[in-house]
C-alpha positions in Angstrom: 93.4 -176.1 -109.7 91.8 -177.0 -106.4 93.1 -178.8 -104.2 90.2 -180.2 -101.4 92.0 -180.5 -98.0 90.9 -183.3 -96.2 90.4 -184.3 -92.1 91.6 -187.3 -91.7 90.3 -189.4 -88.7 92.2 -192.7 -88.9 91.2 -196.2 -87.8 88.0 -198.2 -88.4 85.7 -195.9 -91.0 85.5 -192.9 -93.1 83.6 -190.1 -90.8 82.1 -187.4 -93.4 82.4 -183.9 -91.0 81.8 -180.1 -92.0 83.8 -179.8 -95.6 86.3 -182.4 -94.3 86.2 -185.9 -95.3 87.4 -187.9 -92.0 89.4 -190.9 -92.3 90.4 -193.5 -89.8 93.6 -195.0 -88.6 96.3 -198.2 -87.4 97.6 -201.4 -86.1 101.1 -202.0 -83.8 104.2 -204.6 -82.1 108.4 -205.0 -81.9 110.5 -203.6 -78.9 111.2 -205.3 -75.5 108.5 -205.5 -72.5 108.4 -203.3 -70.2 106.2 -203.9 -67.4 106.2 -200.1 -64.9 105.3 -196.7 -66.6 108.1 -194.8 -67.2 108.3 -191.5 -66.2 111.3 -190.5 -67.7 112.0 -186.3 -66.4 115.2 -185.1 -68.5 115.9 -185.8 -72.6 118.3 -188.5 -72.9 121.5 -188.1 -74.2 121.0 -190.3 -76.9 118.8 -188.7 -77.9 114.7 -190.4 -77.9 115.4 -193.9 -77.6 115.0 -194.3 -74.4 111.1 -193.1 -73.9 110.6 -194.8 -77.2 112.0 -198.3 -75.9 110.0 -197.9 -72.8 107.4 -196.4 -75.0 106.5 -198.5 -76.9 106.5 -202.3 -75.7 102.4 -200.8 -74.9 101.1 -198.6 -77.9 99.0 -202.0 -79.0 97.7 -203.8 -82.2 94.0 -203.5 -82.5 92.2 -206.0 -85.0 88.5 -205.3 -85.3 86.2 -208.1 -87.5 82.2 -206.5 -88.6 79.1 -208.2 -90.1 78.3 -207.0 -93.1 74.7 -207.1 -95.5 74.2 -208.7 -98.8 73.8 -204.6 -99.8 77.5 -203.9 -99.2 79.2 -201.4 -101.3 82.1 -203.6 -102.8 81.7 -204.6 -106.4 81.3 -208.0 -107.9 84.7 -207.4 -109.7 86.9 -206.3 -106.6 88.6 -208.6 -104.5 88.5 -205.6 -101.6 87.4 -202.6 -100.4 89.8 -199.7 -99.5 87.9 -197.2 -98.3 91.1 -194.1 -97.3 93.9 -193.8 -99.9 97.1 -194.9 -98.8 95.8 -197.4 -96.8 96.2 -201.3 -97.8 96.4 -202.4 -93.3 92.6 -200.0 -92.8 89.4 -201.6 -93.4 89.0 -203.8 -96.3 85.9 -206.1 -97.4 85.8 -209.5 -98.4 83.3 -210.9 -101.7 81.3 -213.9 -99.3 81.7 -216.8 -102.1 79.0 -216.4 -105.1 77.1 -219.2 -106.0 77.0 -219.2 -110.1 73.8 -217.3 -110.4 75.8 -214.0 -108.8 73.8 -214.6 -105.5 75.6 -214.7 -102.3 75.8 -218.3 -100.4 75.8 -216.6 -96.8 73.5 -214.2 -95.8 76.2 -211.8 -94.9 80.4 -211.4 -95.0 83.1 -210.0 -92.6 85.2 -207.1 -92.6 87.4 -206.4 -90.8 89.9 -203.3 -89.4 93.2 -202.4 -88.0 93.8 -200.0 -85.5 95.9 -198.4 -82.5 95.9 -198.4 -78.4 96.6 -198.4 -75.3 97.9 -200.3 -72.3 96.7 -197.1 -70.0 96.9 -200.4 -66.4 98.9 -203.0 -66.2 95.8 -205.4 -65.8 94.7 -204.9 -69.5 92.9 -201.3 -69.7 93.1 -199.8 -73.5 92.6 -196.6 -74.7 91.3 -196.4 -78.1 89.3 -193.8 -80.8 85.8 -194.8 -80.9 86.1 -194.7 -84.2 88.9 -197.7 -84.5 85.9 -200.0 -82.6 82.3 -198.6 -83.8 81.0 -201.4 -85.3 83.3 -204.3 -84.2 81.2 -207.9 -83.7 84.9 -209.1 -82.2 89.0 -207.4 -81.0 92.0 -208.9 -81.3 94.4 -207.0 -79.7 97.8 -208.1 -80.5 101.0 -206.6 -78.5 104.7 -205.7 -79.5 105.9 -209.1 -78.0 103.4 -210.7 -80.7 101.1 -212.0 -77.3 97.4 -212.2 -78.9 94.9 -211.6 -76.6 90.4 -211.9 -76.9 89.4 -207.6 -76.0 86.3 -206.8 -75.2 84.3 -203.4 -74.9 84.3 -201.4 -71.8 82.6 -198.2 -73.2 82.3 -195.6 -76.5 82.5 -191.7 -76.1 81.9 -191.1 -80.0 81.6 -187.3 -78.6 85.2 -187.1 -78.2 85.9 -190.1 -80.4 87.5 -192.5 -77.5 86.9 -195.9 -76.1 88.5 -198.6 -73.4 89.4 -201.5 -74.1 89.5 -204.5 -72.1 91.8 -207.4 -71.8 92.8 -210.3 -69.3 96.1 -210.0 -68.5 98.7 -209.3 -65.2 101.8 -207.6 -65.5 101.1 -205.4 -69.1 103.0 -202.9 -69.6 101.3 -199.7 -69.7 101.6 -195.7 -70.4 101.8 -193.6 -67.5 99.5 -190.6 -67.4 100.8 -187.3 -67.9 98.8 -183.9 -67.4 98.3 -182.3 -71.2 97.5 -179.4 -69.0 101.4 -178.9 -68.6 102.0 -178.9 -72.7 103.7 -176.0 -73.7 103.6 -174.8 -78.0 106.7 -175.9 -79.2 107.5 -178.8 -76.6 108.8 -182.2 -77.6 106.1 -184.9 -78.3 106.7 -188.3 -79.9 103.6 -190.1 -81.7 103.8 -194.3 -81.2 101.4 -196.1 -83.5 101.4 -198.6 -86.1 100.9 -196.5 -89.7 100.4 -198.2 -92.7 100.4 -201.7 -91.3 104.1 -201.0 -90.1 104.2 -201.9 -85.6 105.4 -199.6 -83.5 106.2 -196.6 -85.2 108.0 -193.9 -83.8 108.3 -190.3 -85.1 108.9 -186.8 -83.1 107.6 -183.6 -83.0 106.4 -181.0 -80.9 103.6 -179.1 -79.8 102.5 -177.1 -82.6 99.1 -175.6 -80.5 96.9 -176.1 -78.2 92.8 -176.2 -77.6 92.1 -176.5 -81.7 88.8 -176.6 -81.5 85.4 -176.6 -84.1 87.2 -178.5 -86.2 83.3 -180.5 -87.3 85.1 -183.0 -86.0 83.7 -184.7 -82.9 81.5 -182.5 -80.7 83.8 -181.8 -77.5 86.8 -180.6 -78.7 90.0 -179.9 -77.2 92.7 -181.4 -80.2 96.7 -180.7 -78.8 98.1 -180.1 -82.0 101.4 -181.6 -83.4 103.8 -181.8 -86.6 104.6 -185.4 -85.3 104.3 -187.2 -88.5 100.8 -190.0 -87.8 99.2 -191.5 -90.5 96.4 -194.0 -91.9 97.0 -197.0 -88.8 98.2 -194.7 -86.0 94.6 -194.1 -84.9 94.1 -194.3 -81.3 98.1 -194.4 -80.7 99.6 -192.2 -77.7 101.8 -188.7 -77.7 103.9 -188.9 -74.8 105.6 -186.4 -73.8 109.7 -186.6 -73.0 108.2 -187.8 -69.9 107.5 -190.5 -71.3 104.5 -189.8 -70.2 100.9 -189.9 -72.3 99.6 -187.1 -72.5 97.1 -187.6 -76.6 95.7 -190.3 -78.6 96.4 -189.6 -81.5 92.7 -189.1 -84.0 93.1 -187.4 -86.8 95.1 -185.5 -89.4 94.7 -182.3 -92.5 95.9 -183.4 -94.8 95.1 -182.8 -99.0 96.5 -186.2 -100.0 95.0 -188.5 -97.5 99.0 -188.8 -95.7 101.1 -187.3 -93.8 101.0 -183.9 -93.7 102.6 -182.0 -90.2 98.4 -181.4 -88.8 97.9 -183.7 -86.5 95.5 -183.7 -84.5 95.2 -185.1 -80.4 92.7 -185.6 -77.5 94.6 -184.3 -74.6 94.5 -186.2 -71.6 92.7 -183.6 -69.3 89.7 -184.9 -71.3 90.6 -188.6 -71.8 91.4 -189.4 -68.9 88.1 -188.4 -67.6 86.5 -190.1 -69.7 88.1 -193.3 -69.6 87.3 -193.6 -65.8 84.3 -193.0 -66.2 83.7 -195.1 -68.9 85.4 -198.3 -66.2 83.8 -196.9 -63.4 79.6 -196.5 -65.4 80.6 -198.0 -69.2 78.6 -194.0 -70.2 80.7 -190.6 -69.6 78.6 -188.3 -67.2 78.9 -185.1 -67.9 78.0 -182.2 -66.7 74.6 -179.5 -68.0 73.2 -176.3 -67.9 70.9 -176.4 -70.1 71.4 -173.6 -72.4 71.9 -173.1 -76.0 74.9 -170.1 -76.4 77.0 -168.7 -79.7 80.5 -166.8 -80.2 80.4 -162.8 -79.8 80.8 -161.2 -83.2 82.0 -158.0 -84.0 79.4 -157.0 -84.6 76.5 -159.0 -82.2 79.5 -157.7 -79.8 78.1 -154.1 -80.9 74.0 -154.8 -80.1 75.1 -155.7 -76.9 77.1 -153.1 -75.7 80.5 -155.2 -75.8 83.3 -153.1 -75.1 84.4 -156.4 -76.9 83.8 -159.5 -78.9 84.5 -162.0 -76.6 82.1 -164.6 -74.2 79.6 -166.8 -75.0 76.5 -165.5 -76.1 72.8 -167.7 -74.2 70.5 -167.4 -77.3 68.0 -169.8 -75.3 67.4 -170.9 -71.6 66.0 -174.8 -71.7 62.4 -175.1 -69.8 62.9 -176.4 -65.8 66.8 -176.4 -67.4 69.5 -175.8 -64.2 70.2 -172.4 -65.8 66.9 -171.4 -65.2 66.6 -171.8 -62.4 70.2 -170.3 -61.4 68.3 -166.5 -62.6 70.3 -167.1 -66.8 68.3 -165.2 -69.6 69.0 -165.5 -73.4 70.7 -162.3 -74.1 73.5 -163.2 -71.2 76.8 -162.8 -72.5 79.2 -165.3 -69.9 82.7 -163.3 -69.5 83.0 -166.0 -66.9 82.8 -169.6 -65.5 83.9 -170.9 -61.6 86.3 -167.4 -62.3 87.4 -168.8 -65.6 87.4 -166.5 -68.6 85.4 -167.2 -70.9 86.3 -166.6 -74.7 83.4 -168.3 -76.5 81.1 -170.3 -76.5 83.5 -173.5 -76.9 85.7 -172.8 -73.4 81.7 -172.5 -71.7 81.2 -176.3 -73.1 84.2 -177.4 -72.8 83.6 -175.8 -68.5 80.9 -176.6 -67.5 81.2 -180.2 -69.3 83.5 -180.9 -66.9 82.2 -180.6 -63.9 80.6 -182.1 -61.5 77.0 -182.7 -60.9 75.5 -181.0 -58.1 78.4 -178.0 -58.5 76.6 -174.6 -57.0 79.1 -172.9 -60.9 79.8 -169.1 -59.8 79.0 -167.3 -63.8 79.3 -163.6 -64.3 77.4 -162.0 -66.9 76.6 -158.9 -68.9 73.3 -157.5 -69.1 71.6 -155.0 -70.8 76.0 -153.9 -70.2 75.5 -154.6 -66.7 77.6 -157.1 -65.3 75.6 -159.7 -63.0 76.6 -162.7 -60.6 74.5 -166.1 -60.7 74.5 -168.9 -59.2 73.9 -172.3 -60.9 73.7 -175.9 -59.7 75.3 -178.0 -62.5 72.1 -181.0 -63.9 73.3 -184.1 -65.6 73.6 -183.5 -69.4 71.1 -185.7 -70.7 70.8 -184.5 -74.7 73.9 -183.0 -76.9 74.3 -179.6 -76.0 74.3 -177.1 -79.4 76.1 -174.9 -79.6 74.9 -172.1 -82.5 76.8 -170.1 -84.8 75.5 -166.9 -86.6 76.8 -165.6 -89.0 76.5 -161.9 -89.5 77.7 -159.7 -92.5 77.2 -156.6 -93.1 74.5 -155.2 -95.9 73.1 -152.3 -97.0 69.7 -152.9 -95.6 67.5 -155.4 -92.9 65.2 -157.6 -93.0 63.6 -155.7 -96.5 63.1 -158.5 -99.2 62.6 -161.0 -96.4 59.2 -163.0 -97.0 57.6 -164.3 -94.2 54.2 -165.7 -92.8 52.3 -166.7 -89.6 53.8 -170.2 -88.0 51.5 -172.7 -87.2 51.7 -175.8 -86.0 51.7 -178.1 -88.9 54.7 -175.9 -89.6 55.8 -175.9 -86.1 55.6 -180.0 -86.0 57.5 -180.1 -89.6 60.3 -177.8 -87.7 60.5 -180.4 -84.9 59.7 -177.1 -83.2 56.4 -177.6 -79.8 53.7 -176.1 -79.5 54.5 -173.5 -77.8 56.5 -171.9 -79.7 55.6 -168.4 -81.1 57.6 -166.8 -84.5 57.0 -166.7 -87.9 59.0 -168.7 -89.9 61.1 -166.7 -92.7 59.9 -168.2 -96.6 62.4 -167.3 -98.6 65.3 -164.1 -98.6 66.0 -162.0 -101.0 69.6 -162.5 -102.8 72.5 -159.7 -102.1 70.1 -158.8 -99.5 71.4 -157.4 -95.7 69.3 -160.7 -94.7 70.7 -163.5 -96.4 74.5 -161.6 -95.6 73.8 -161.9 -92.0 72.6 -165.3 -92.2 68.7 -165.8 -92.3 67.3 -168.4 -94.8 64.6 -169.9 -95.4 63.1 -172.5 -92.7 64.1 -170.2 -89.8 61.7 -169.3 -87.4 61.9 -165.7 -86.1 60.8 -165.4 -82.5 62.1 -161.1 -80.9 63.4 -158.1 -82.9 65.6 -156.4 -81.5 65.0 -158.0 -77.9 61.1 -158.4 -78.7 58.4 -160.9 -79.2 57.4 -162.0 -82.4 54.6 -164.1 -82.6 52.8 -162.5 -86.1 53.5 -161.2 -89.3 51.4 -158.4 -88.9 54.7 -158.2 -85.5 57.4 -159.0 -88.0 56.4 -156.3 -90.7 55.9 -153.7 -87.5 59.1 -154.1 -85.5 61.4 -154.6 -88.5 59.9 -151.3 -89.7 60.2 -149.5 -87.0 64.8 -149.5 -87.9 66.3 -146.5 -88.6 69.0 -145.7 -92.0 72.1 -147.3 -90.3 70.8 -149.2 -87.3 71.7 -152.8 -86.7 68.7 -154.9 -86.1 69.5 -157.8 -83.5 66.6 -160.7 -84.6 66.7 -164.1 -82.3 65.7 -167.2 -84.7 65.3 -170.9 -83.8 66.5 -173.0 -87.3 66.0 -176.9 -86.7 65.5 -176.3 -83.0 68.6 -174.6 -82.0 68.3 -170.6 -81.6 71.0 -168.3 -81.9 71.0 -164.2 -82.2 72.0 -162.9 -85.7 73.0 -159.3 -86.4 71.2 -157.2 -89.7 73.2 -153.9 -90.7 70.2 -151.5 -92.2 
């Protein structure tokens, strides 16, 4: 019997991601209030009680109010709708009073949801998850000492699933920022939140892994993985170190049941603090921009680009008039280092670039046609999403035989979301089990290059494809729904 693996992001909504079901977490109340951040430097003799007592007063319960139209997914026979299993205090949906004819008497009805948040300043700034407050018309923030405040959303950042809420207060308890970059796998951490509406719950675990990415949960990922128990209601809650400092915001779990399975993820403060500061200062997040589409280097691609190992970020496209183009980067370059830091894959490069201050003259080390080059790129400001293309090249016993193509006309280019300047041929069919299909080529892909030579017509395609010798790999550059990537096809 097969079991479906779910990623649960607990709070105020459901996100569907890359074959995973991502759900949202929830609430908070108890211990004595503290008015200053604690920085316990050693494990207390009585276990973790001192840390828990100092931190829990600053982990709050966030209740959101949402307006929902007539076309609610709630059925007439339902009084409540619980989107999440085992989530009695998750978002629920109240039906509007109905007339004798069965029609709602009011044009809309209101639903509510709950989640957690962390006070990070004594004057009332709360860091939480974006999915906890997304779509909220009103917010009520309740402290563990039962004081209630009306919350105002300062700013949200869906790309990291973070948000900042402000309440009016003075000398409020708060948790000091910690340095998540100093964490190591095996370090103790505590998760504080409101699972299942059980306010001020503290759980203990260790850091299971660091730098988790490619999860498909958010656009920018650098998660702390922990086995500290987190469940529905924990979303937006604190992950703290043994010094009592905030090192992460609990965001997601992997689960086969919808509940705790020992694999949780938190956004690290190395990512969360800059997002918080930017949202508070400007209401939005400023990120560095280089202007490239990137993909990971596979073992097959490393051979095609004469690399010694499958590492680095392969540039599949350089945007016109971008900082990358002005700095001399080209499609086919493999970035090995950025500002002196090694680049293991596309996600690593993305993290480094987006954290770079605008206007920085960044030193980029690349491999181009087997030779190492050092280039300088002046980082701009990101105004559109960075696409990270992922190819799935596999071996086969023939190359582009079995691939049907047609010339790319203006109408087809428009339908595929391409510019009129885009040249290539459109894949209309791929033979099942062929080398091209195994490499990841799909109908609708636009083939732009074969073995680094441009393809402008079907004639070019046939000439270049037929020139490949038996046993060779053919390097194909394609455009897929606006994103470019290389595929390596074995003849």
